[in-house]
N, C-alpha and C positions, 0 to 999 in steps of 0.2 A: 908313321902317322898315328897308328893306333896307340902306340905307347905314349905319344905326346898328348893325345886326347884323354887317355886314362889319367895322366899326370894333371891335366887341367881340371878334370872333374873331381879328382881326389883333392886338389887344392881348394876347389869351390866348396866341397862337402866339409872339409876340415875347418876352413875359415868361417863358413856360415854357422856351423854347429857350435864351435867354441866361442866365436865372436858374439853370437846371439845370446848365449848364456851370460857372458860377461856384461853385455849391454843391458839385458833385462834386469839383472841384479842391480846394476848401477842406477837404472831409471827408477827402480823401486826402493832405493836406499834412503829416500826421504830428504835428499839434498834439495834445497830450494834457493831461489834468488836468481837474479838476472845473470850475474857473473858465473855462477855454477852451471846455469843452463848453457851459456856460451862455451864454457870449458868442455861440457859434454859434447856439444856440437863439433867443436874443434877437434877433439880427440877421435870422435867417430869418423869425421870426414878424413882426418889424417890416416887413420887405420885403413879405411877403404881405399884411399889414394895409394898407400904403400902396397896394398893387396893388388891393385891394378898394375902397379909397377912390377910386382913379382910375376904377374901373369905374362908380362912381356918377355920374360926370360924362360918361360916354358911354352913357347909358341909351337905351332904345328904347321907342317907344310901343306900348301894347297896344290902345288905342282913342283916340278924340279927346281924352280927358281924363285918361288914365292912362299914366304912365311907369314903367318898372321896369329892373332891371339884373341882372347875374350875380354880385353880391357874395358869394353863398353859396359859389361854387366855390373862391375862395381859402381859405376855412375848411376845406373838405373836403380840398383839396390840402395844407394845412399839417399837418393831423392825419395824413394818409396818408404823408407823407415826413418829418415831424419829430416826431410823437407829440403827446401831450396838452399838453405845456408850450408847444410852438411854436403849436399850435392855439389855446391860451388867449390868447397874446399877440396873434395875428391877430384873434381875435374881440373882444378888448378894444378894439383900435384901431378896427375897423370899427363896433362897437356904440357906442362913445363918440362917434365922429365923426357917425354917423347921429343920435344922440340930441341932441347939443348944437350941431353946426356946420352941418349940412345942413338948411336951411329952418327952423331953430329948434326949440325944445322943444315938440312937439305930440303929439297922440294918434298920428298917423302915424309920427312919429319913435320914439315909445316902442314901438310894435308892430314897427317895423323893427329896433330893437335887440333886442327879444325874439326876433324871427325869427332873428337872427344867433346869439343864445345857444342857442336850441333846435337850430339846425343844428350847432353845436359839440357839444352833448350827443349828438345822433344820430351824429356822426362818431366820437367817442371810444368809443361803444358798439358800433359796427359795423366801423369801419376799423382796420387794424393797420399800425403803422409799417413802411415799406419792404416790405410784403407785399400789393401790389395784386392784387385779383382782381375780375373783371368782375361776379360775383354780388354781392359785398359793396358794390362801388362803386354798382351800380344800386339796391341797397336804400337806401344812404345818399342818393343823388340823389333817389330816389322819395319818401322820407319828408320830405326837405327841401322838395321841391316841394309836398307836401301841406300842410306848415306854412305856406309862403308863400301857397298858395292860400286857406288859412283866413283869413290876414290880409287878402287881397284881398276875400274874401267879406264880411268885416266892414266894410271901409272903403268899398268901391264901392257906389254907389247907382244906377248906370246899369241900365237894363233889360237890356242886353246884357253884364252882368258875367260871365256864365258863358262867353261867347265869349272875353272877355279872359282869364279864368282858364285856359281850354283852350289858348289861344294861348301863354300863359306856360309852361304845363307842357310843351308841345311844344318850345318854344325852349330851355327849361331842360334837358330831357332831351337835346336835340341838343348843347347846349353841354357837358353832362356827359359824353356819349359821346366828343365831340371831345377833351375834356380827358383822359379816360382813355386814349384812343389816343395822345395826345401823351406822356403820362407813361410809358406802356408802351414806346413807341418810344425815348424818351430813356433810359430805364432799360436797355433791351437794348443800345442803342448804347454807352452808358457801360460796360456790362459787357463788351462785345466789345472796346472799346478797352483796358479794364483787363487783360483776358486777353492781348491782343496785347503790351501793355507788359510784363506779367509774363513772357510767353514769351520776350521779347527779353532778359530778365535771368536766365533760367533755363537750366541745362544740360539738354539734351534727354534724356540717358540717366539721370541721377540725380535730376533735379528740384531739385537744389540751385542756389544762385546761381552764375552764371558769373563769369569773370575780370573782365569789364567792370563788372558789378554790385558785385563785391568792391572794386574801386578806389573806386567812388562811396561805398560803405558805410564804407570806411576814412576818407574825408574827413569824412563826416557824424559818425562816431563820435568823431573827434578834436575836432571843433567842439563836440560835446555834452559831451565830457569836460572841455574847457577851461571851459565855462560852469558845469558842475556840480561840478567838482573831484573827480570820481569816476574812478578808474583803470580801464583795460581792458587785456586781454592778447590779443596775436595769437599763435595757435597754428598752426604749419605742420606738416603730417604727410604722410608718404609710405609707400605700401605696400611692405614689404620683398619683394624678389625677385619683383616682379609680372611681369617679363618671362618668368619660368619658367612662370607660369600660362598665359600666351598661347602660349608655345612648346610646352608639354606638352598642354594641353587645347583650344587654339584660341581665337580672339578672342571667340566667343560666351560662352565660359566667363569670359574676362576682363571682358566687359561685365556678366555676372551678379555677379561679385565686386564690381565698382564700384558696382552698384546696391544690393547688400546692405550694402556699406560705408556708403553714404549712410543706410541705415536704422539702422545701429549709431550713427552720428554723431547722427542725430535723436533716438535714444533716450537718448543720453548727455548732451546739452546741453539747456539751458533754452530756452523759446520766445523769450526776448529775445536769445539769442545768434545770431549770423549765421554760417551754414555755407556755404562755397563750394567748388566744384571748380575748382582753378586750371588744370588741364590734365593729361591722362594719368592717372597714379595719385596725383597730388598734390592735397591738400585744404588749406583754410585755415579757421580758425574765429576769429571775433572774439568773445571771451568778455567779456560785459558785467560791470561792477562786480567785477572780479577783479584782485587785485594779484599781485606776483611770488611771494608765499608761497602764496596760495590756488591758483595754477595748478599747483603741485606735486601737490596732491590730485586736482584735476580731470583733469589730463593722465594721471596714473597710473591713474585710474579708466577713462579711455578706452583706455589701453594694455591693461588687463586685459580689458575688454569685447571688444575685437577679438581678443585671444589666445584667449579662451574661446568665441567665437562659431563655430558650425558653418556654413561657407559651402557651399551646395548648388549644384552646377553643373547645367546643362541636362540632361545625360545621366544625372543621379542621383548622381554622385560627390560625396562630402563631403570638404572639405579644411579645414585651419586655416591662417591667415596671421597675420602680425604687422605692426606699424607702428612707424616711428621718427618722433619729433616734436621740434620745437624751439619755444621760446616766447620772446617779448619783450614787456615790459610798458610801457605808456605811463601816466604821463609819465616814468618812470625813464629811458627811452630816447626820444630825439627822434623826432617823427613821421616825418621824412624818412629816418630810419635804421631804423625799426621792421621793415619787411619784410626788409631786408638782414640785420639781426641775427637775426631769427627763422629765416631761411634758413640762416645760418651755424650756428646752433644745431642745426638739422635735419641738416645735413651732418656736424656733429660727432657726433650720435647714430648716424648710419650708420657713420662711420669708427671708432667705438669699440665696434662689435659689433651694432648694430641692436636692434630690439625694446626700445627705451628712449627716455626723454625727457630732453632737455638744455635748459638755461635760459640765455639770454643774460645776461651779466654786464656791469657798467659799467666803462669806457665802450664796451667791445667784448668779444665772446665770447672773444677771445684775449689779454685784458689780462695783461701780464707773462708770457705764455706758460703761464699756469695752465690746467689742464683745466676744463671747464665742469661745473656741478652736474648730477648725474644722479640 
């Protein structure tokens, strides 16, 4: 019995550890859409269902005539990390296999399948997707154990069946607590790694993406635009006379301005747009689904928002600042020229008076020596 229990807990540890890593990476892969979401649910439910089937083959003895396993745990796991749909797929696989393929169609297999179904009902009533709590988990494990104990009580005819039932409940609760501990540990570890990765791609002062993340997002956005044939625009902007703020009020005031500028940018653009601090007082925005005409309106709205915003410095002083900006749209301009053309448009805005927006023209912002659109 001890060897069988070790095999069960080893299988639980291995599956949870490796499975959670794969699942977390896939969830954060950026795949969107209803079909892809269904595909993820189906594969997760199938994997947990097959895991439940495998647990049936490493069962452990309760007494000289009774074997059992921990197949209910994959059902509880599936609902807790994937929701009712994933849990339904897992339950269907486990219940069907127990009913038709493991020792044939018998009263025992029927009750085993019913046990799986009732465990699923308990899970969807008590557990919440991605919101593990020890209290809810213990309730789910406890009620599932009671259901299985009732099945044993009906099937067993041994005089010591209460001993077998108590042994099962003890082992099942131990397995449940072990599973909860593993899920909690993996979830916290994954969250810590996610925060570390996020911090590596964020500017510490403004909370916006940093220059390294900006380069990666440019590559990703270009690939996405090529697949979907949807244009996007790169907007580069720079705070006018920012050096005067530092020289007059000190660097803490400059930091306050940069932080509040990030707030203005977040309030101006949509969640699907990517905002980055390129360095110093220079920012970049990848404006999704935006062509060369639409950027006129969007960039002008940003210019007005900055101009009208009251920037409050640490000592209480209130100031107004302005920005100059330049834009370049893909695929009107080749991807390898996009940053350069937006930069040139930005410098043109500064050279022609600041507090304005210039747009790169084709094939270069200085084509035939004509001024840029403002």
